[in-house]
C-alpha positions in Angstrom: 6.1 3.0 -5.4 9.7 4.2 -6.9 10.1 7.5 -6.6 10.5 8.3 -10.1 7.1 7.2 -10.8 5.3 9.2 -8.0 7.7 11.9 -9.6 6.0 11.9 -13.3 2.9 11.9 -11.8 3.6 14.8 -10.4 4.4 16.0 -13.1 1.2 15.0 -15.0 0.0 17.0 -12.7 1.4 20.4 -13.0 1.3 20.0 -16.7 -2.4 19.1 -16.6 -2.3 15.8 -18.5 -3.5 14.3 -15.9 -6.2 15.6 -13.5 -5.6 12.8 -10.5 -3.7 10.8 -8.4 -4.0 8.2 -6.7 -1.3 8.4 -4.5 0.4 7.6 -0.6 3.1 9.4 2.2 5.8 9.6 2.1 5.4 10.8 -2.2 2.1 13.4 -1.2 4.4 15.7 0.3 6.1 16.5 -2.8 2.1 17.2 -4.1 1.4 19.4 -1.4 4.1 21.4 -1.2 3.8 21.6 -4.8 0.7 23.4 -4.3 -2.1 21.1 -4.8 -4.5 19.6 -2.4 -5.8 16.8 -1.4 -9.4 15.0 -2.9 -9.5 12.6 0.5 -7.6 9.7 0.9 -8.2 5.6 0.3 -9.3 5.1 4.0 -12.2 7.1 3.4 -13.5 5.7 0.4 -12.2 2.6 1.1 -12.7 1.7 4.8 -11.3 -1.9 4.5 -9.3 -1.8 1.0 -5.6 -3.6 2.8 -3.2 -1.4 1.3 -0.1 -2.9 -0.2 -0.3 -6.4 -0.7 2.6 -9.3 -1.1 0.5 -11.8 -4.1 1.7 -14.6 -5.2 0.6 -17.0 -8.4 -0.9 -20.4 -6.0 0.9 -22.9 -8.3 4.0 -21.0 -6.8 2.7 -20.4 -3.3 1.6 -24.5 -2.9 5.5 -25.0 -4.4 7.0 -22.8 -2.3 4.5 -23.2 1.0 7.9 -23.0 3.3 8.9 -19.6 2.3 6.0 -18.3 2.1 5.1 -18.6 6.0 8.7 -17.4 6.7 8.3 -14.5 3.9 5.0 -13.7 6.0 5.9 -14.6 9.4 9.7 -12.0 8.3 7.5 -9.1 7.5 5.4 -8.9 10.7 7.9 -9.6 12.4 9.4 -6.5 10.7 6.6 -4.3 11.3 6.2 -5.0 14.7 9.7 -3.2 14.5 8.2 -0.6 13.0 6.1 0.0 15.1 8.9 -0.3 18.9 9.0 3.5 19.7 13.1 2.8 20.3 13.2 2.4 16.5 11.5 5.7 14.6 15.1 7.2 14.1 16.8 4.6 13.1 13.0 4.3 10.7 12.7 7.4 9.3 16.8 6.9 8.5 16.4 3.9 5.8 13.2 4.9 4.7 15.3 8.1 3.4 18.6 6.3 2.7 15.8 4.1 -0.1 13.6 5.9 -0.9 15.1 9.1 -1.5 12.8 11.4 1.0 13.4 13.8 3.1 12.9 14.1 6.4 9.8 16.1 6.2 7.8 13.6 4.2 9.7 10.4 5.7 8.0 12.6 9.2 4.9 12.4 7.9 4.5 9.1 6.1 6.1 7.5 9.4 2.9 9.3 11.8 0.8 8.2 8.5 1.5 4.6 8.9 2.2 4.0 12.2 -1.1 5.9 13.3 -3.7 3.6 12.0 -4.7 0.2 13.0 -3.1 -2.7 10.5 -5.2 -2.9 7.8 -5.4 -6.9 7.1 -6.8 -8.9 3.8 -10.0 -9.9 4.1 -13.1 -10.9 1.5 -14.8 -7.3 2.6 -11.1 -5.8 1.9 -10.9 -7.9 -2.0 -14.9 -7.0 -2.7 -13.8 -3.0 -2.5 -11.3 -4.3 -4.5 -12.4 -5.8 -6.8 -15.6 -3.3 -7.0 -13.5 -0.5 -7.8 -11.7 -2.7 -10.7 -14.8 -3.4 -12.2 -16.1 0.1 -12.7 -12.7 1.9 -13.4 -12.0 -0.6 -16.3 -15.9 -1.2 -17.6 -15.6 -4.9 -17.0 -19.3 -6.7 -18.1 -19.0 -10.1 -17.5 -19.6 -11.0 -14.0 -17.3 -10.2 -10.6 -15.8 -13.4 -9.6 -15.9 -13.9 -5.3 -13.1 -12.3 -3.5 -12.4 -16.0 -2.7 -11.5 -16.6 -5.7 -8.3 -14.0 -5.9 -7.3 -15.0 -1.9 -5.9 -18.1 -0.3 -5.8 -17.0 3.2 -4.4 -20.3 4.4 -0.7 -19.3 4.8 -1.9 -16.5 6.6 -3.4 -18.6 9.1 0.1 -20.9 9.5 2.3 -18.0 9.6 
């Protein structure tokens, strides 16, 4: 999420054009500093929710299986690097430079991100997402099973 999009959400909340928004660290700090409170967090409402994920069309994944597996391995290595205590300062410096956050926001985000077990992509997690989308959008057609929307074979290969 770009900082500009978050600032737009903040302005919509501040002006009354919106009554709630989903935000996550480090951007939620802008709201807290602006006097807004929290109604809860994703983990409270959706305990199996995987958070941000990367996705691809099945046709692209089949045609680029090697690249996709390499991407997953690189992502996993980056996550492992992030969790190494000696890398915290560098990780926060990278985040501040790329996201335009301040030290307080960045430290809060680092702690929020690294203090909980890493979520995984599972059928139960995707079922929660499907249920939430169907309810929010008012869809009336039958929901597809999570397996209709995901192929975890690339994760297994990585």
